[in-house]
N, C-alpha and C positions, 0 to 999 in steps of 0.2 A: 504494500500500500504506500503510495507516495505521501510525503509530508513536507511541511514548510521548513525551509532552511534559511530563508532571508526575508526581511520585511523592510520596505522603504517608503518614505513620504518625501515630497518635494515642496517645502514651504514656499519657495520662490520659483515661479515658472522658469524652466530651462536650466536652473542651476543644479549642481550635484546634490543628490538626495541625502537625507539623513537615514542611517541604518538604525532600526528600532527592534526591540525584543517583542513588542506587541503594537497593534494598531486598532483603534476604535473605528467601527463602521457607523456612519451616520444613518439617520432614518431614511434618507433618500438614496442610500446605497453607495456613498462615496467614502473615501478615507478622510477621517478628521485631520485637519492640518495640512492637507495635500493641495498644492496649487492655490493657496489662499492669498498670495501676493504676486504681483507681476509688474514689469516696467513696460508701459504702453506708449506708443507714439503720441506726441502732443496733439496732433491733428486727427486722432482716432476717436474723439468724442469728449463729452463732459467728464472731467475727472471723477465726478460723483456717480457716473453711470457705469456700473460694473456688470451689465448684462454681457452674455457670451459674445465674443468676437473671434474671428479667425486668427490663427497664430501669426499671420503675416502683418498684423497690426501691432505686434510687440517686438521688442528686442529679444530674440530667442535663438536657439541653435539652428533653426532653418536659415537664418540670415546672418548670424554671428557665431560661428563655430567656436571662437575663442572663449565664449561664456562657459563652455563645458568644464574649464579648469577652475571655475569659481565654486565655492561652497558656502552655504549659509547656516547660521544658527538663529533660530527664532524661538523665543521663550513664550509659550502660550499664556503664562500668568503675568509676567512683567510687560509683555507686548514689545519686547526689545528685539531689534533686528541687527544682525551683524553679517557682513559678507566679506569673505577672505579670498585672496589668491595665494594658495599655499598658506604660509603663516602671516602674510601681509594683510592687515585689516584695511579694507577699502571703504566699506559703508558701515555706519554705526549710529543707531538712534532709536527713538521710540516712534512707533507708527501712530501713536495717539497724539503726538505733538505736531501740529501743522508745520511749524518751523523746521522740525527734524525731517519731516517728509520732504519738504522743499529742498533741504540740504542733501538728503540722501539721493533724491532724484537727480540733482545737479552733479553730484560726485559720480554716480553711476553713469550718467551721460558722458561725462568727461573721460571715464575709463573706456567706455565703448568706442569713443572717437579715436582712442589710441590704437585700436585693433585694425589690422590691414583689411580684413573682411568685416564690414559693418554696414548697417542700413541707414546710417545717419549722414555720412559724408556726401555732400552734394544735395542733401535734402533738409534744408533749414526748417521747413515746415513741420518736420517730425521732432524738433528739439524745443525744449528739453524733454527727455523721457519723463513720464509721470508714474510714480509709484501708486498703483491701484490695489484695492482689496482691503477688507477689514481684519484680516488675520484669522478669521473664523470660518467663513464660508468657502468651500472648495469650488471656486468659480472659473478658474483659468486653465482648464484642460484644453488640449488641442482639438477635441471634438465636443460638441454640445452635450452629449450624453454623459460624459465625465465618469464612466464606469471604472471599476477596479480592474487592474491588469495583472496577468500571471504568465510566467514562462518557467520552463524546467532547466536545470543545470545540464541535463543531457542534450537538450537542443543547443544551448550555448556552447558546450564543448564541441559538438559536431560542426557548428558554424565556425568556431575558432580554428579548428583543424582545416577547414575548407579555405579560410582566408590566410592561413599560415601564421596564426597567432594563438598559441596554446594558452595564453593568459588573457584572452579577449575579455575586456571588462564589461560585465553585464549592465553597468550603470548607464551605458550609452542607449539602452532601450527604455529608460524612464518608467520602469514597471514598479508595481507595488509588492507583489508576492512572487517569491522564487521558491520552487519546489524541487525535490530530488526523489529518486526512486522510480522513475518512469521506465517501462520496458524497452522503449526505443526513442531516439531523438525525434522531436516534433510530434510525438504521440498526442500531446495536448490539443493539436489542431483537429483531432478526430472527435473532440468533446463537444463540438458545436451542437446546440439545442439539447444537450444533456444536462441533468441536474447534478449539482456538486454540493456536498455537505462539508462544512468546516465547523467542528464543535456542534453548537445548537443552531447554527445558521445554515440556510439553504440558498443556493444561487442557481441561476441558469447561465450556461456559457452561451453568450449571444453571437459572438463573431470572432474571427481571427483578425489581427491587426495588420493593416497594410503599412509597410514601413517607407520612410522618406529619407531625405538627405541628412536629417538630424542624426541618424544612427551612424553616420560616417565620422562624426567628431569624437576624437579620443578624449575621455573625461580627465585624463592627466595632463596632456599637452595642449588640448584645445585645437588640435589640427585634424583635418580630414585625412585619415590615414588608411582606411579600409573600405573597399568597395562592397559594402554589406548588401545593397539592393540587388546588384547583378549576381552576386554569389547565391543569394536566396533563390532567385528565379531560375538560375541555371542548374543548381545542384539539389534544391530541396522542394520548392513550392510552385514551380511552373510559371505561368504568365504573370503572377502577382507576387511581390516580395512580402511574404507573411512571416511574422515572428510574434509569438505570444497571443493570448486570447483575452477577451473581456468578460467580466462576470457581472450579472445583474442580481441584486439582492431580492429574494422573494419571500423572506421571512422577517421576523423582528430583528433589529440590529443587535450587534454585540461586539465582541473583541476577538481578533485573531492573534495567535502568538506563534513564535518560532517553536517548532516541535509538534504543532497540531497536525493530525492526520487529514488526508484528503480522501473523501469517498465519492465515487462517481457512479451514477445510475442512469 
């Protein structure tokens, strides 16, 4: 029986995730604390409007691969945000203080402008980036459904071997749940429309995830160094580059933890 070996949440859209021992599932079937903040283009709408928008309206890995090397610390209680490049502190402040938000937005904008690949150079209408989100609602997923994502270590190892990287970092896939103990690589793709139980919670596996250029960015170096999309289509999934699946909660919410077993029916 497969089980959970890794859990991740992404407080800030596109930045390196936090590794967690457990994750709370919200009543609408999302990960608490996941994608609750983001840096959006100035011309993408009212700063107080946090309705879903396409990822192309944000500074993110699709347009700024260098963001992959950034990691964040967000304290749910103190509401304090820090963003680092390795050990260098870049952004630091309270999301509840408007002056801090303004300062963090400017600092992050200045950082993005230093990167060779970025969506701001030549686009003054997008500047400065605006820190959006209340730090509570998981609003800034790449797709409007915002469901929980899962892949297996067996799939990651097979893909790593195919691209010539035995240490392929799974963080480039921006997933929430990592499992081990599958009979074959990519077996989770056969779970579509099946029911899945974790503890007392039940989910439906709704779809496989089509991958984009985001996955090419190395989470350590911030450089696009692996042709993930073509490798997936040519060696594993056919016409569409698929990796990982989405889960929709169909029971009462709860908590998932490392070590929990996965039951599929």
